[in-house]
N, C-alpha and C positions, 0 to 999 in steps of 0.2 A: 784257733783250731779246737775242735771238740775232743773230749777225752777218748772217744771211740776211735777216731782217726789217729790220735797220738799213740794209742796202744798198738794199733796196726802198724804204724811207722816203726815203732820200737821193735816189734816182732820181726818186721821185714829186715831191719838192720841186723838183728841177731841172726836171722837165717842166712843173710849174705855173709856175715862173718863166719858162720859155721861152714858154708860152702867154700869159702876161700881157705879155711883151715884144713879142709880135706883134699886139697888139690893133689892129685897123684903126680908122681915124677914123670910118668909117660903113660901111653896107652896100654902097654903090656902090663904094667903094674895095676892099672885100673881093671883091665880085663881079667886078671888072675885073682882079684880080691872080690869075691862074691858079696861079702858084707859091705864093703865100700860101695860097690855098684848099687846095691839095694838102698843103702843109706842115702846116697847121692840122688837116686831116683825119687825117693820119698821127700827129701828136702827140697828138690826142685819142684815137685808137685805142690808142696805146702807154700813155697815161696811165690810161685805163680798164682796160687789161689789167693794169697794175701794181696797181691797186686790187683787182682780182679776185684776183691772186696773194697779196696781203697778207691779204685776207679768208680765202682758203682756208687759208693757213698758220695763221692764228689759229684757225679752226675746227678744224683738225687738232690743233694744240697743246692746245686746250681740250677735245678729245675730244667735240665737239658733233656733232649729227646731220650726216651727209654730205649736201651739197646735191644736188638733182636736176639742176640746171643753173646757169648763171651768175646768173640772176635770183635763184634760190633762195639763193645764197650770202649775199646781203644780207638776205633775209627771215629766214634762220636767225639772223643777227646781231641783227636786230630782235627776234625771238622771245625772245632771251636778254638783251634790254635793253642790248646793247652799242651799238646804233645807235637813234636816235629814229625813230619812224614816218615823220616827214617826210624824214629822211635816207635811210631805206630806200626810200621812194618815188622820191626823186631818183636814187639810185644804180641802181635797177632801170630807170629811164628812160634813164640813161646807158648801161646795158648794151644797151638797144634801139638807141641810136645806134651803139654799137660794132658791133653785128651788121650794121647797115646799111652801115657803113663797110667792113666786112670782106667781107660776102657780097653786098651789093646796091649796091656803090659807084657803079654806073652810073645809079642813080636817086636819089642823095643830093641833097636840097634844100639849096642854098647858104644859104638863110635859116635853116634849122635849125642848121647848123654855126655860122653867125654868131651866132645867138641863144645857143648854148651858150657860145661864146667870151665873150659879153657878160654872160651871166646865170648861168652854172652853174659857173664856176671856183671861186666861194666854196663851192659844195657839195662840190667835191673837197677843198678845204682843210679843210672841216669834217669830212670823212671822215678825213683825216689826224689831226686833233685827237682824234677819237673813238678811233681805233685806237691812237694813241700812249698815250692815257690808259689804255686797256684793258691794253696790254702792260706799262705801268709801274705797274699796280695802283693807279691814281689814279681818282678819280671823274670821270666824263664829265658835264659840265654843258653841255648844248647851247647854242649861241649863240641869241639871241632868234629869229632867222629859222628855227631848226630845233627849237625847243621846242614841245611839245604845247600847244595852246590850253587855257587854264584854263576849265573849265566852271563856270558860276555857278549 
């Protein structure tokens, strides 16, 4: 793994730790704390950006199709079985959140940000697992929450 990717992985690990450390007790606590909300929004923005940067670097290194936009970055990884379909879906939804935080921050729903803090940090951790497995040439076995359902 090159030093640029390793630096990005380390940064992503730190951001995820920071996000887990600020977990509010409940939505009311989150909604009442303006500084917490703003910090959470900024950290989510930065975290998702690092995921995008890692994905683009991997696409470039593997000489895969150039993505058309940030959503497509994760779709291309899914097309090449680097990410599971469920993880592709989750990461593209997180890109939507990132776009809201960056471009439409005045209409961001606090419940949406709170929900991501409570329910989507594991998705980001799973993304790290998948990307590390890929760059280390190891098989990526999705966690049960990210595995494709078995058709009977």
